[in-house]
C-alpha positions in Angstrom: 0.0 0.0 0.0 3.0 2.3 -0.3 2.4 5.7 -1.9 -1.3 6.1 -1.2 -1.9 9.4 0.6 -3.5 12.7 -0.2 -6.1 15.3 0.4 -9.3 14.7 2.3 -12.2 17.0 1.4 -15.0 17.8 3.9 -18.3 16.5 2.5 -21.7 18.1 3.4 -23.5 16.2 0.6 -22.3 14.1 -2.3 -19.2 11.9 -2.7 -16.0 13.8 -2.1 -13.8 10.7 -1.8 -10.5 10.3 -3.6 -8.7 7.1 -4.6 -6.4 7.0 -1.6 -9.5 6.9 0.7 -11.0 3.8 -0.9 -8.1 1.7 -2.2 -7.4 -1.4 -0.1 -5.2 -4.5 -0.3 -6.7 -7.2 -2.5 -7.9 -10.4 -0.8 -8.8 -13.7 -2.2 -12.5 -13.4 -1.7 -12.7 -9.7 -2.7 -15.6 -8.6 -5.0 -14.5 -7.8 -8.5 -13.0 -4.4 -9.1 -9.9 -2.7 -10.5 -6.6 -4.1 -9.2 -3.3 -2.1 -9.4 -0.2 -4.2 -9.7 3.2 -2.6 -9.9 6.2 -3.9 -12.0 9.2 -2.3 -10.4 11.7 -3.2 -13.1 14.5 -1.6 -15.1 16.1 -4.7 -16.4 14.4 -4.7 -19.8 15.4 -1.1 -20.4 19.0 -1.9 -19.3 19.1 -4.8 -21.8 17.7 -2.5 -24.5 20.3 0.2 -23.9 17.9 2.8 -22.5 18.2 5.1 -19.6 17.1 3.4 -16.4 14.9 4.8 -13.7 11.5 3.2 -14.4 11.7 0.8 -11.4 10.6 3.7 -9.3 7.5 4.2 -11.6 4.9 2.3 -9.6 5.3 4.3 -6.4 5.3 7.6 -8.3 2.1 6.5 -10.1 0.3 5.6 -6.9 1.2 9.0 -5.5 -0.4 10.8 -8.5 -3.4 8.5 -8.5 -4.1 9.1 -4.9 -5.8 12.5 -5.2 -8.0 11.5 -8.2 -11.7 11.6 -7.5 -13.8 8.4 -7.1 -16.1 8.1 -10.0 -17.2 4.5 -9.9 -18.9 2.3 -7.4 -16.7 -0.7 -8.1 -13.9 -1.5 -5.6 -10.3 -0.4 -6.0 -7.5 -2.6 -4.9 -3.7 -2.6 -4.7 -1.9 -5.9 -5.1 1.6 -4.5 -4.4 4.7 -4.7 -6.6 6.6 -7.4 -8.4 10.3 -6.3 -8.3 13.3 -7.3 -10.4 16.4 -6.4 -8.4 18.5 -9.4 -9.4 18.6 -9.2 -13.2 16.2 -12.2 -13.6 13.7 -10.4 -15.8 12.1 -13.6 -17.0 11.4 -14.7 -13.4 9.9 -11.4 -12.5 7.8 -11.4 -15.6 6.4 -14.8 -14.7 5.7 -13.8 -11.2 3.8 -10.8 -12.5 1.9 -12.9 -15.0 0.8 -15.3 -12.2 -0.6 -12.3 -10.3 -2.4 -10.9 -13.4 -3.9 -14.3 -14.1 -5.1 -14.7 -10.5 -6.8 -11.2 -10.7 -8.5 -12.1 -14.0 -9.6 -15.4 -12.7 -11.2 -13.6 -9.8 -13.1 -11.3 -12.1 -11.0 -8.2 -11.6 -9.6 -5.7 -14.2 -5.9 -5.6 -13.6 -3.9 -2.5 -14.3 -0.1 -2.9 -14.5 2.0 0.0 -13.3 5.4 0.1 -14.9 8.3 -0.1 -15.0 9.8 -0.6 -18.4 7.8 -1.8 -21.4 8.9 -5.3 -20.6 5.8 -5.2 -18.4 3.7 -5.8 -21.6 5.0 -9.4 -22.2 4.4 -10.2 -18.5 0.8 -8.8 -18.7 0.2 -10.7 -21.9 1.4 -13.9 -20.3 -1.0 -13.4 -17.5 -3.9 -12.9 -19.9 -2.8 -16.0 -21.9 -2.6 -18.1 -18.7 -6.2 -16.9 -17.9 -7.4 -17.8 -21.3 -5.6 -21.1 -21.6 -6.0 -23.9 -19.1 -3.5 -26.8 -19.3 -3.0 -26.0 -23.0 -6.7 -25.8 -23.7 -8.6 -22.7 -24.4 -11.0 -21.7 -21.5 -13.3 -19.9 -24.0 -14.3 -20.9 -27.5 -11.5 -19.7 -29.7 -11.0 -16.3 -28.2 -9.5 -13.6 -30.4 -7.1 -11.3 -28.5 -6.0 -7.9 -29.6 -3.0 -6.2 -28.0 -3.4 -2.4 -28.6 -0.2 -0.6 -27.9 0.0 3.2 -27.9 3.7 3.7 -28.5 6.3 5.6 -30.6 8.1 2.2 -31.0 6.9 -1.2 -32.4 8.9 -3.1 -29.7 9.2 -6.0 -32.1 13.0 -6.4 -31.8 14.6 -9.8 -32.4 17.0 -10.3 -29.6 18.5 -13.3 -27.8 17.1 -12.0 -24.5 13.8 -10.4 -23.8 13.9 -6.6 -23.1 11.8 -3.5 -23.2 12.2 -3.7 -27.0 10.9 -7.2 -27.5 7.6 -7.7 -25.7 5.2 -7.8 -28.6 7.2 -10.1 -30.8 7.4 -12.4 -27.8 3.7 -12.2 -27.4 3.1 -12.9 -31.1 5.4 -15.9 -31.0 3.9 -17.2 -27.7 0.4 -17.0 -29.1 1.4 -18.8 -32.3 2.9 -21.6 -30.3 -0.2 -22.0 -28.1 -2.9 -21.7 -30.7 -4.2 -18.4 -29.4 -5.5 -16.0 -32.1 -3.7 -12.7 -31.6 -3.7 -9.4 -33.5 -1.2 -6.6 -32.6 -2.1 -2.9 -33.1 0.5 -0.2 -32.7 -0.8 3.4 -32.7 1.5 6.4 -32.7 4.5 4.8 -34.5 7.3 7.2 -35.2 9.1 6.8 -38.5 12.2 8.3 -37.0 12.3 5.9 -34.1 12.0 2.5 -35.9 14.4 0.9 -38.3 13.4 -0.6 -41.7 13.9 -4.0 -40.1 11.2 -3.2 -37.5 8.8 -2.1 -40.2 9.5 -5.3 -42.1 8.8 -7.3 -38.9 5.6 -5.5 -38.4 4.5 -6.2 -42.0 5.6 -9.8 -41.7 3.3 -10.3 -38.8 0.4 -8.3 -40.2 0.6 -5.7 -37.5 -2.1 -2.9 -37.8 -0.2 0.3 -37.2 -0.6 4.0 -37.7 2.1 6.7 -37.6 2.0 9.5 -35.1 1.6 12.1 -38.0 -1.4 10.1 -39.3 -3.3 10.3 -36.0 -4.2 14.0 -36.0 -7.4 15.9 -35.0 -8.3 16.3 -38.7 -8.2 12.5 -39.3 -9.2 11.3 -35.9 -12.9 10.4 -36.6 -11.9 8.3 -39.7 -9.1 6.6 -37.8 -11.4 5.7 -34.9 -14.0 4.4 -37.3 -11.4 2.2 -39.0 -10.1 1.0 -35.6 -13.5 0.1 -34.3 -14.3 -1.8 -37.5 -11.2 -3.9 -36.9 -12.1 -4.5 -33.2 -15.5 -5.9 -34.0 -14.0 -9.4 -34.6 -12.0 -9.3 -31.3 -13.1 -10.8 -28.1 -10.5 -9.6 -25.5 -8.3 -6.5 -25.5 -4.9 -6.0 -23.7 -4.3 -2.3 -23.7 -0.7 -1.1 -23.3 0.3 2.5 -23.1 3.9 3.5 -23.4 4.3 7.0 -22.1 6.8 7.9 -24.8 3.9 8.1 -27.3 3.3 11.5 -25.8 5.2 14.7 -26.8 8.5 15.1 -24.8 7.3 18.4 -23.4 4.3 16.6 -21.8 6.1 13.4 -20.9 9.8 14.0 -20.3 10.1 11.3 -17.6 10.5 8.3 -19.9 13.3 6.1 -21.1 13.3 7.5 -24.7 11.5 10.9 -25.0 9.6 11.4 -28.3 10.6 13.9 -30.9 7.0 14.4 -31.9 4.5 12.2 -30.1 0.7 12.3 -30.1 -1.2 15.0 -28.0 -3.7 14.2 -25.4 -6.4 15.6 -27.7 -5.8 12.5 -29.9 -4.9 9.9 -27.3 -7.9 10.4 -25.1 -10.6 9.9 -27.8 -8.7 6.9 -29.0 -8.7 5.4 -25.5 -12.4 6.2 -25.1 -13.2 4.4 -28.3 -11.3 1.4 -27.3 -12.8 1.3 -23.9 -16.3 1.7 -25.3 -16.0 -1.7 -27.0 -16.3 -3.2 -23.5 -13.6 -5.7 -24.4 -10.6 -4.4 -22.3 -9.6 -7.2 -20.0 -6.3 -5.8 -18.8 -4.1 -2.8 -19.3 -0.6 -1.6 -18.4 1.2 1.7 -18.4 4.9 1.7 -19.1 8.2 3.6 -19.1 7.5 6.1 -16.3 11.0 7.1 -15.1 10.7 9.4 -12.1 14.4 10.5 -12.0 13.7 12.4 -15.3 10.2 13.6 -14.6 10.0 17.3 -14.1 7.3 18.3 -11.5 5.8 14.8 -11.8 4.3 15.9 -15.1 4.6 12.5 -16.8 3.3 10.7 -13.7 0.3 13.1 -13.6 -0.5 12.4 -17.3 -0.2 8.6 -16.7 -2.5 8.8 -13.7 -5.1 10.8 -15.7 -5.1 8.2 -18.5 -5.5 5.3 -16.0 -8.3 7.2 -14.2 -10.1 7.9 -17.5 -9.7 4.4 -18.9 -10.8 2.5 -15.8 -13.9 4.8 -15.5 -14.7 4.2 -19.2 -14.3 0.4 -18.7 -16.8 0.5 -15.8 -19.2 2.6 -17.9 -19.0 0.1 -20.8 -19.8 -2.8 -18.4 -22.9 -1.1 -17.1 -24.1 0.1 -20.6 
């Protein structure tokens, strides 16, 4: 429960509660709600040659989430952190995946707090474990979409997993286990991905849009096209890499963006994705507090988590 503290408003009438006042430790028999789970890890960034610091991300995120207003009736839980302090990234990812699967099995919506973007493969593994039981699909041929808002494809071919490999790892894992998976990458920067990465994306039929394609002028058409693609999907894993934002808004990341997508584009995209009612799990990656001026990146990340979780609850009740 580290990091949860904040303002307490007097209430004459109405609900004046904030997240830090309602969040509690998750228990085995807890009613379904939103479960925060931190991934305090820098190892994937280190392996990928980035600037480290994201291991401190989960605590910083909780601090910024604390004062946000309670908008839903569903419970809010904190499941603590999975840390990677010994260099064993794969072990940490598996421990995180187990916790994600347990939360999903209990009917919760897990929200991963990163940490480097290696969190995404851990989140995916948890979702896959939830969907597959002893190698057999729990549901009738579920179709999974990973939607990644990111300046980078993160489809690197490396001997070891890193913050640059999670989605290729997920694609390969799904193929090996007979799980139908589509990968969407929104906000790709042409100046941050090599020709090899674009070739890998094309090889695996990745649906992607460049950052300069996703503008206010084209937003309605882009959302319509995305929604059309998502009609055939059953379950969504939403992953948000904070370097998809402009560097002026999100300086506290491993690799700040030269352009990025503004919130005016990102928030309607997220609203459209949440409105499908298919988001099962989400994670937010690459928050690096040592480089975050005035907690600006953490504040943006908290706002996005707050909006998406609220939208998920609204979609459930619709």
